C-alpha positions in Angstrom: -54.3 59.0 -29.1 -52.2 56.7 -28.4 -53.0 54.8 -25.7 -50.5 53.6 -23.2 -50.5 50.7 -20.8 -50.1 51.7 -17.7 -50.0 47.8 -16.7 -45.8 46.3 -15.2 -45.0 43.2 -16.0 -43.7 40.9 -13.2 -44.0 38.0 -11.0 -46.4 38.0 -9.1 -45.8 37.5 -4.9 -47.1 34.1 -5.3 -44.7 32.8 -8.2 -41.8 33.8 -6.0 -42.8 32.0 -3.0 -43.3 29.1 -4.9 -39.8 29.4 -6.8 -38.3 30.4 -2.9 -39.7 27.6 -1.4 -38.3 24.9 -4.4 -35.0 26.0 -4.0 -34.6 25.5 0.3 -36.2 22.3 -0.8 -33.6 21.2 -2.7 -31.0 23.1 0.0 -32.5 21.0 2.7 -31.8 17.6 0.8 -28.2 18.7 -1.3 -26.8 20.7 1.4 -26.2 17.1 4.7 -24.7 15.1 1.4 -22.7 17.5 0.7 -20.6 18.4 4.1 -20.9 14.4 4.5 -18.4 14.1 1.8 -16.0 16.7 2.7 -15.3 15.1 5.5 -14.9 11.4 3.8 -12.6 13.2 1.5 -10.6 14.9 4.7 -11.0 11.5 5.9 -9.1 10.3 2.7 -6.3 13.2 3.2 -6.1 12.0 6.6 -5.6 8.0 5.8 -2.8 9.3 3.0 -0.6 10.8 5.9 -0.3 6.9 7.2 1.4 6.1 3.7 4.8 6.2 5.1 3.8 4.0 7.8 1.9 2.0 5.4 5.3 1.3 3.6 7.3 0.9 6.3 5.4 -1.8 7.5 4.3 -4.0 4.6 8.0 -4.0 3.7 9.4 -5.1 6.7 6.4 -8.1 6.2 7.4 -8.5 2.9 10.8 -9.2 3.6 10.5 -11.7 5.7 11.6 -9.3 9.0 10.3 -10.0 12.2 8.2 -7.0 13.4 10.4 -4.3 15.3 7.9 -4.2 18.3 6.1 -1.2 19.3 6.6 2.4 18.5 9.8 1.1 17.0 9.0 1.0 12.9 10.5 4.3 11.9 7.5 6.4 10.6 5.6 7.3 14.3 4.7 11.2 14.4 4.9 12.9 18.0 2.7 15.7 17.5 1.5 18.0 14.1 1.9 14.7 11.7 -0.8 16.2 9.0 -3.7 18.7 9.0 -5.9 16.3 9.8 -3.8 13.7 12.0 -2.4 14.8 15.4 -0.5 11.9 16.3 0.5 8.6 14.4 1.6 5.6 16.8 2.0 1.6 15.9 1.7 -1.4 17.9 4.3 -4.5 17.8 2.3 -5.9 14.9 2.4 -3.1 12.8 -1.2 -2.3 13.4 -1.1 2.2 12.5 -3.5 4.5 14.7 -3.9 7.8 14.0 -5.6 10.6 16.3 -7.6 12.9 14.4 -8.0 16.8 14.7 -8.7 19.7 12.3 -12.0 18.8 11.0 -13.6 21.1 12.9 -16.2 19.0 13.5 -16.1 17.0 17.2 -17.7 14.2 15.4 -14.7 13.2 14.3 -11.7 15.9 15.5 -9.9 14.1 18.8 -11.0 10.1 17.4 -8.3 7.9 16.8 -8.1 5.9 12.9 -6.8 2.4 12.5 -5.2 0.4 9.7 -4.0 -2.6 10.3 -1.8 -4.9 8.0 -3.5 -8.2 6.7 -2.2 -11.6 5.5 -4.4 -14.1 2.5 -6.4 -15.7 5.7 -7.9 -11.7 6.9 -5.8 -12.3 9.7 -2.7 -10.2 11.0 0.4 -11.1 10.3 2.8 -13.3 12.0 6.9 -12.8 12.0 7.6 -13.5 8.8 4.5 -13.4 6.9 2.9 -11.1 3.9 1.0 -8.2 3.9 -2.0 -8.7 1.4 -4.2 -6.1 2.1 -4.8 -3.7 4.7 -8.0 -3.5 7.0 -8.8 0.4 7.6 -11.8 1.3 10.0 -12.0 -1.9 11.8 -14.1 -0.8 15.3 -12.0 -4.4 16.1 -10.4 -3.4 20.0 -8.1 -6.4 18.8 -6.8 -3.3 16.5 -4.8 -1.5 18.6 -7.7 -0.2 20.0 -10.1 0.4 17.0 -11.3 3.2 14.8 -13.8 4.8 17.0 -15.1 7.3 14.0 -18.6 7.3 12.6 -18.5 4.4 10.0 -20.8 7.2 7.9 -17.8 9.7 7.7 -15.0 7.2 6.5 -14.6 7.0 2.6 -15.6 4.0 0.7 -12.2 2.2 1.0 -12.3 2.3 4.6 -15.6 0.5 5.2 -15.4 -2.7 7.2 
């Protein structure tokens, strides 16, 4: 006569609870970082929407022209500039200001992002000067009101 073992194999409840706890801890550690990176990626797209203005300002200064004045750079958009930018405006020296929206996150929506042209001394260019780089995310009020987006949500290229 053959004996069969009626004992079933499998995991105990304690083993299952440990696995669920480990998954929960890993999720709690990883998810905030994923959300921050997703916001930074959207912010990069918003900065990309400002490229036509950046090109217009850079071209004018580097060709030796005089600034046309606030709102006259030819790249301003009143509404629906892109998926994440509501409007784009410029000031008299070419600082670009974007009003953000569409992030579905009130920490970012309805805030402003500024890009300021910088000469080789680190200041805003003078008429006839050259644009060497762009200052992005500056909270300085001299940069057309400054950026009021929290620094942790700005992409790496746009901090300071």
